[in-house]
C-alpha positions as CSV (number, residue, x, y, z in Angstrom):
1,M,44.5,-29.6,39.3
2,L,47.7,-30.0,37.2
3,L,45.5,-30.8,34.1
4,R,43.5,-27.7,34.7
5,K,46.7,-25.6,34.9
6,A,48.1,-27.2,31.8
7,M,45.0,-26.4,29.8
8,N,44.8,-22.7,30.9
9,P,47.4,-21.4,28.3
10,L,45.5,-23.2,25.5
11,R,42.3,-21.8,26.7
12,R,43.8,-18.3,26.8
13,N,45.1,-18.7,23.2
14,E,41.6,-19.8,22.0
15,L,40.1,-16.7,23.6
16,K,42.7,-14.4,22.0
17,L,42.0,-16.0,18.6
18,C,38.2,-15.5,19.0
19,S,38.8,-11.9,20.0
20,L,41.0,-11.2,17.0
21,Y,38.4,-12.9,14.7
22,S,35.6,-10.8,16.1
23,F,37.6,-7.7,15.8
24,A,38.4,-8.5,12.1
25,L,34.7,-9.0,11.4
26,L,33.9,-5.6,12.9
27,V,36.6,-4.0,10.8
28,L,35.3,-5.6,7.6
29,A,31.7,-4.5,8.4
30,A,32.8,-1.0,9.1
31,F,34.9,-0.8,5.9
32,P,33.1,-2.6,3.0
33,S,35.3,-4.0,0.2
34,P,36.0,-1.7,-2.7
35,M,33.9,-4.0,-4.9
36,L,30.8,-3.7,-2.7
37,A,31.3,0.0,-2.5
38,Q,31.5,0.3,-6.3
39,E,28.4,-1.8,-6.7
40,A,26.5,0.5,-4.3
41,S,27.8,3.6,-6.1
42,N,26.7,2.2,-9.5
43,R,23.3,1.3,-8.1
44,A,22.8,4.7,-6.7
45,G,23.8,6.3,-10.0
46,E,21.3,4.0,-11.8
47,L,18.4,5.0,-9.5
48,K,19.3,8.7,-9.8
49,T,19.2,8.4,-13.6
50,W,15.7,6.8,-13.4
51,R,14.5,9.5,-11.0
52,E,15.7,12.2,-13.4
53,Q,14.2,10.5,-16.5
54,C,10.8,9.9,-14.9
55,N,10.7,13.5,-13.9
56,D,11.6,14.8,-17.4
57,P,9.9,18.1,-18.2
58,D,8.8,16.7,-21.5
59,P,5.5,14.9,-20.8
60,D,5.9,12.5,-23.7
61,L,9.4,11.5,-22.6
62,R,8.1,11.1,-19.0
63,L,5.4,8.7,-20.3
64,A,7.9,6.7,-22.2
65,Y,10.3,6.5,-19.3
66,V,7.6,5.5,-16.8
67,E,6.5,2.7,-19.3
68,Q,10.1,1.5,-19.5
69,A,10.5,1.6,-15.7
70,I,7.4,-0.6,-15.3
71,A,8.8,-3.1,-17.9
72,T,12.1,-3.5,-16.0
73,G,10.5,-5.6,-13.3
74,D,12.8,-3.7,-10.8
75,V,10.7,-3.0,-7.8
76,T,12.8,0.0,-6.6
77,V,12.8,1.6,-10.1
78,Q,9.1,1.0,-10.5
79,R,8.3,2.5,-7.1
80,I,10.4,5.7,-7.8
81,C,8.8,6.3,-11.2
82,V,5.3,5.4,-10.2
83,R,5.4,7.7,-7.2
84,L,6.7,10.6,-9.5
85,A,3.9,9.8,-12.0
86,L,1.2,9.9,-9.3
87,D,2.4,13.3,-8.2
88,S,2.5,14.7,-11.8
89,D,0.4,17.6,-12.9
90,N,-0.1,16.0,-16.3
91,A,-3.4,14.0,-16.5
92,D,-2.0,11.3,-18.8
93,I,1.0,10.7,-16.6
94,R,-1.1,10.5,-13.4
95,N,-3.4,8.0,-15.2
96,L,-0.5,5.8,-16.1
97,G,0.9,6.1,-12.6
98,L,-2.4,5.0,-11.1
99,R,-2.7,2.0,-13.4
100,A,0.9,1.0,-12.7
101,A,0.4,1.4,-8.9
102,F,-2.4,-1.2,-8.8
103,A,-0.2,-3.6,-10.8
104,S,2.5,-3.3,-8.1
105,I,0.6,-3.6,-4.9
106,P,-1.2,-6.7,-3.5
107,R,-3.5,-4.9,-1.1
108,L,-5.1,-1.5,-0.3
109,S,-5.7,-0.4,3.3
110,F,-8.6,2.1,3.5
111,S,-9.4,4.2,6.6
112,V,-13.1,4.5,7.1
113,D,-15.0,7.4,8.7
114,I,-18.5,7.4,10.0
115,P,-21.1,8.8,7.5
116,P,-21.9,12.4,8.5
117,E,-25.6,11.5,8.4
118,L,-25.1,8.6,10.8
119,A,-23.1,10.8,13.2
120,A,-25.9,13.4,13.1
121,A,-28.5,10.7,13.8
122,L,-26.6,9.3,16.7
123,K,-26.2,12.8,18.2
124,A,-29.9,13.4,17.8
125,A,-30.7,10.1,19.5
126,G,-28.9,11.3,22.6
127,N,-29.8,9.2,25.6
128,N,-33.1,8.0,24.2
129,E,-32.8,4.3,24.5
130,K,-35.5,3.5,22.0
131,K,-33.9,5.6,19.3
132,Q,-30.4,4.1,20.2
133,A,-31.8,0.6,19.8
134,E,-33.3,1.5,16.4
135,M,-30.0,2.9,15.3
136,S,-28.1,-0.2,16.4
137,R,-30.4,-2.4,14.4
138,S,-30.0,-0.4,11.2
139,Y,-27.9,-1.8,8.4
140,V,-25.6,1.3,8.2
141,M,-24.8,1.1,11.9
142,Q,-24.0,-2.6,11.6
143,D,-21.8,-1.9,8.6
144,Y,-20.0,0.8,10.6
145,E,-19.2,-1.6,13.4
146,V,-17.5,-3.8,10.8
147,L,-15.7,-1.0,9.0
148,K,-14.8,1.5,11.8
149,N,-11.3,-0.1,12.2
150,G,-10.6,0.1,8.4
151,L,-11.2,-1.9,5.3
152,Y,-8.6,-4.1,3.5
153,V,-9.0,-4.7,-0.2
154,E,-7.0,-7.4,-2.0
155,V,-6.0,-6.4,-5.6
156,D,-5.6,-9.1,-8.2
157,G,-5.1,-9.3,-11.9
158,A,-4.3,-5.6,-12.4
159,A,-3.5,-4.8,-16.0
160,V,-1.5,-1.7,-16.7
161,G,-2.8,-1.5,-20.3
162,T,-6.5,-1.6,-19.5
163,G,-6.5,-0.1,-16.0
164,S,-8.7,-2.9,-14.7
165,S,-8.3,-5.2,-11.7
166,T,-10.4,-7.4,-9.4
167,W,-10.9,-6.2,-5.9
168,Y,-11.8,-8.5,-3.0
169,P,-13.1,-6.5,0.0
170,L,-12.1,-8.2,3.3
171,A,-14.9,-6.5,5.3
172,G,-15.8,-9.0,8.1
173,L,-13.4,-11.6,6.5
174,N,-9.9,-12.9,7.3
175,Q,-9.2,-14.0,3.8
176,R,-10.7,-13.4,0.3
177,D,-13.9,-15.1,-0.7
178,D,-14.8,-15.4,-4.3
179,R,-18.4,-14.6,-3.5
180,F,-17.4,-11.1,-2.5
181,K,-15.5,-9.3,-5.2
182,G,-15.9,-6.9,-8.1
183,L,-14.2,-5.2,-11.0
184,A,-12.3,-1.9,-10.5
185,N,-11.5,0.4,-13.4
186,V,-9.2,3.4,-13.6
187,N,-10.8,6.4,-15.4
188,G,-8.5,9.4,-15.6
189,S,-7.5,10.1,-11.9
190,R,-10.6,8.3,-10.5
191,V,-11.1,4.6,-9.7
192,N,-14.5,3.0,-9.6
193,W,-15.3,-0.4,-8.2
194,V,-18.7,-2.3,-8.2
195,G,-19.2,-5.6,-6.5
196,A,-20.3,-7.6,-3.5
197,A,-19.1,-7.4,0.1
198,V,-20.2,-8.8,3.4
199,L,-22.1,-5.5,4.1
200,S,-25.8,-5.0,4.2
201,K,-26.3,-7.9,1.8
202,Q,-26.5,-5.4,-1.0
203,A,-24.4,-4.4,-4.0
204,C,-21.6,-2.0,-3.1
205,S,-19.4,0.5,-4.9
206,I,-16.2,2.4,-4.3
207,D,-15.6,5.7,-5.9
208,V,-12.2,7.3,-5.2
209,Q,-10.1,10.2,-6.6
210,L,-6.3,10.4,-6.7
211,E,-5.1,13.3,-4.6
212,E,-1.8,14.9,-3.7
213,G,0.6,12.6,-1.9
214,A,-0.5,9.4,-3.8
215,V,-3.7,9.2,-1.7
216,L,-7.0,7.9,-2.8
217,K,-10.0,9.6,-1.3
218,G,-13.7,9.1,-1.9
219,K,-16.6,7.0,-0.6
220,L,-17.9,3.4,-0.1
221,Q,-21.6,3.0,-0.6
222,C,-23.8,-0.1,-0.3
223,G,-27.3,0.1,-1.9
224,D,-29.0,3.3,-1.0
225,L,-27.5,3.5,2.5
226,W,-25.4,6.5,3.6
227,A,-21.9,6.5,2.1
228,F,-18.7,6.0,4.2
229,P,-15.9,8.4,3.6
230,I,-12.7,6.4,2.8
231,A,-9.0,7.1,2.1
232,A,-6.0,5.0,1.3
233,K,-2.3,5.7,0.8
234,L,-1.1,4.0,-2.5
235,L,2.7,4.0,-1.9
């Protein structure tokens, strides 16, 4: 009992010290050091300068600035300038932005809609069990079951200079498979891909157009089957 009473003052001192230490940490967190604040201010100024340069009214200067931004290797700077390039009304700048975008992203996530023809056929089948069974056995219906929750595509080897890259569609797969891939090429504001996928056991193609808001919209088609409307946000 006496030992416990003798230790109480020490314990109280320890608690006071801990409280003071915690309070000091909170104060430091609330008020960053002048050096850190200056670094943040300098960084903000740098990003603002890049934003202004990559939005220069002179299209040739904008092209040059976007190229410099890509060469910096600074992810934030690249993202700012590539996004501005994708939203440009100048065809050459949009094309550069599209090529640069593929070089900076490892994967595309496409939403996939049901082909209008398939939707109409399913509606026409109604409650007819025979027609429903025929539709369920069709390749396009089997593909839709695989794709209805979306399509991930891994992008590899993207070259800004040529606008080409290798795409690995992960339809029905958890990871890339070298048997299912193809070459994608940027042409103006369009991207075309031709290759193989675990779909219908036929050659497939993707044809998408860059639209406002850095969105790719178009279609995925395998063989002569009905095409799937697809869309993906780039950045």
